[in-house]
Structure formats: structure tokens, C-alpha cells
C-alpha positions in Angstrom: 4.0 15.4 2.6 1.3 15.3 5.3 3.9 14.4 7.9 6.3 17.1 7.0 7.2 20.0 9.4 7.6 23.7 8.8 10.0 23.8 11.8 13.7 23.4 11.2 16.2 21.3 13.2 16.6 24.1 15.7 12.8 24.1 16.3 12.4 27.5 14.6 10.4 28.4 11.4 12.1 27.5 8.2 14.1 30.4 6.7 14.9 30.8 3.1 17.9 33.2 2.9 21.0 34.2 4.9 19.1 37.2 6.4 16.6 34.8 8.0 13.5 35.6 5.9 10.7 33.2 7.0 9.7 30.8 4.3 6.3 29.8 3.1 4.8 26.9 1.1 6.2 28.4 -2.2 9.7 28.1 -0.7 9.5 24.7 1.0 6.3 23.0 -0.2 5.0 21.0 2.8 8.2 21.4 4.7 11.0 19.0 6.0 10.2 15.3 5.9 10.3 13.7 9.4 11.3 10.1 8.7 9.8 8.9 12.0 6.4 10.3 11.3 6.4 8.8 7.8 6.3 5.4 9.3 3.0 6.1 11.0 1.2 8.8 9.0 -2.3 8.0 10.4 -4.1 9.0 7.2 -3.2 8.9 3.5 -4.7 10.4 0.4 -4.9 7.5 -2.1 -4.3 8.5 -5.7 -4.0 6.2 -8.6 -2.4 6.8 -12.1 -5.8 7.3 -13.6 -6.4 10.2 -11.2 -3.3 12.0 -12.5 -4.4 11.4 -16.1 -7.8 13.0 -15.3 -5.9 15.8 -13.6 -3.8 16.5 -16.7 -6.9 16.4 -18.9 -8.6 18.9 -16.6 -5.8 21.4 -17.0 -6.0 21.2 -20.8 -3.7 18.4 -21.9 -4.8 16.9 -25.2 -4.4 13.2 -26.0 -1.1 13.7 -27.8 0.4 15.6 -24.8 -1.0 13.0 -22.5 0.6 10.2 -24.5 4.0 11.9 -24.1 3.7 11.6 -20.4 2.0 8.3 -19.9 3.5 6.5 -22.9 0.2 4.7 -23.1 -1.3 4.4 -26.6 -4.8 4.2 -25.0 -4.6 7.5 -23.2 -7.7 9.5 -23.8 -9.4 12.4 -22.0 -12.8 10.7 -21.7 -12.9 11.4 -17.9 -11.8 14.7 -16.5 -12.0 16.3 -13.0 -14.5 19.0 -12.5 -11.5 21.3 -11.6 -7.8 20.6 -11.2 -8.4 21.2 -7.4 -10.4 18.0 -7.3 -7.3 15.8 -7.5 -7.2 13.7 -4.3 -3.9 15.2 -3.2 -2.8 16.5 0.2 -2.0 20.0 -0.9 -5.0 22.1 -1.8 -4.8 24.9 -4.3 -7.6 27.3 -5.3 -6.1 29.4 -8.1 -9.0 31.7 -8.8 -11.4 32.2 -5.9 -14.2 34.6 -6.9 -16.6 34.1 -3.9 -16.8 30.6 -2.7 -15.4 27.2 -3.7 -15.5 23.7 -2.3 -13.3 20.7 -2.9 -14.1 17.1 -1.6 -11.2 14.8 -0.8 -10.9 11.2 0.5 -8.5 10.0 3.2 -7.8 6.4 4.2 -7.1 5.4 7.8 -3.7 3.6 8.0 -3.4 4.2 11.7 -5.3 3.0 14.8 -8.5 1.2 13.8 -10.6 3.4 16.2 -9.6 7.0 15.9 -11.1 10.4 15.8 -9.3 13.2 13.8 -10.3 16.8 14.5 -9.8 19.5 11.8 -7.6 22.4 12.7 -7.4 25.2 10.1 -5.1 28.1 9.8 -6.8 30.0 6.9 -5.1 32.3 4.4 -5.8 36.0 5.2 -9.1 37.2 3.9 -10.4 33.6 3.3 -12.8 31.7 5.6 -12.0 28.0 5.5 -14.2 25.3 7.0 -14.4 21.5 6.8 -17.4 19.3 6.7 -17.4 17.3 8.8 -15.2 18.9 11.5 -14.2 15.4 12.8 -13.4 12.2 11.0 -14.5 9.2 13.0 -12.8 5.9 12.0 -13.9 2.5 13.2 -11.4 0.3 11.3 -8.0 0.2 9.6 -8.3 0.9 5.8 -11.6 2.8 6.2 -12.0 5.6 3.7 -13.8 8.9 4.5 -14.7 11.9 2.5 -14.5 15.5 3.7 -15.2 18.8 2.0 -13.1 21.9 2.4 -15.1 25.1 1.8 -13.4 28.4 0.9 -15.2 31.7 1.2 -13.7 35.1 0.3 -14.3 37.4 3.3 -12.0 40.4 2.6 -10.2 41.9 -0.4 -6.9 40.1 -1.0 -4.1 40.3 -3.5 -1.8 37.5 -4.7 -1.7 34.2 -3.0 -2.8 33.5 0.5 -1.2 30.6 2.4 -2.5 28.5 5.2 -3.0 24.9 6.3 -5.5 22.2 7.2 -4.4 19.7 9.8 -6.3 16.6 10.9 -5.2 15.8 14.4 -5.5 12.7 16.5 -3.3 12.5 19.6 0.3 13.2 18.5 -0.6 12.5 14.8 -0.8 15.6 12.5 -1.9 15.0 9.0 -1.3 18.5 7.4 -2.1 19.9 4.0 -0.9 23.2 2.7 -3.6 25.6 1.5 -2.8 28.0 -1.4 -5.6 30.3 -2.4 -5.5 33.2 -4.9 -8.4 35.6 -4.8 -9.6 36.5 -8.3 -9.8 40.2 -9.1 -13.2 41.4 -10.2 -13.7 43.2 -13.6 -14.1 46.5 -11.7 -10.8 46.2 -10.0 -12.5 45.4 -6.7 -12.8 42.1 -4.9 -16.2 40.5 -4.7 
């Protein structure tokens, strides 16, 4: 996912119909997989089965529904994520942004032991997106680092806004789609 490209084989943006309409994350997800880049992703988002269980509980699955998926008789919803957006997953979705929202994720360095990745953000329209820190400085292979992505509504918006966050080091690009939907206010105006 993080090594996919939104450029097609002809080095043009991915299109989604015969007329050449430009696609977006809802059409192609993270994009086309580049098998060469998969072999050296640089950073990975580690996620374990228990993380998916906590995710399902956070979106309202009860223990019976959880058992249907996990086939585990010991599946309980004792631990849940604060929000579904807290799943340590490379694509970041904020389904109901009212003013501001933050999500903290963890990446693991599987590339060069000493490397510095810089955050490059293309925010959705009407949303300010920042990362803390702006650079991830790794000193060893297998090192884990947390970062926080902050979303702030800056202008009225309707529907879903699409963007991306890319951690860059040399030729490596570890890219995450950003999908944000601004929540309408009770008065019909955005806040």
C-alpha cells in the first residue's frame, strides 16, 4: 500500500473511465502496486490480529459478530480503540471532522539503519494537515517511531476531501492516502 503509485504505466494519472476521468482514492485505493518498491518499502505500519479485533469493537461489533469473523471463542471487546481512525494502518480516514482531530501512528524502519524521513503533505481542500514530528530520525533497523497527524478544518467543505501524507527519504516514498469528511454543523454551516 505505502509503495503504490497513482501514476499509470504511461506515467500519467490513473483514469477511471473511457473518457479519461481522473481517479481518486475511492477509485484506486492507494494506487498501482510497484513490485520493485515492495521489496524495499523503507517503513512499515505493523498491525497484529488483536489490533483488528480492537478496530472491529470500536466500530460497534459485539462479541457474537466478532466471533463470526475471528472464529475465536475467546473474542471479547474488553479493549477498543479510542476511534476507528486509531488503527495503525497506512491509510488514514477521518469520517466526521468537526474542528480538529489527531491520530497517532507507529512506523517501523525496515530500510537503512540510519535514515531521516521528511513528511510531505498534500492536504484535502479546506483541511490543514500537519505532522509531529516533521522528520523521523532512525538510528537502527527495526526501530519504531510514533508520529501524530493533526487535522484542522480551515474552510467550509462538503463531502470527502482527499490528500496524502508521504514520508520521504532519498528515492523512498512511504505514502498514505488521507480521506477526510467535514461534519456539517447543526445550523447547516461548517464550524
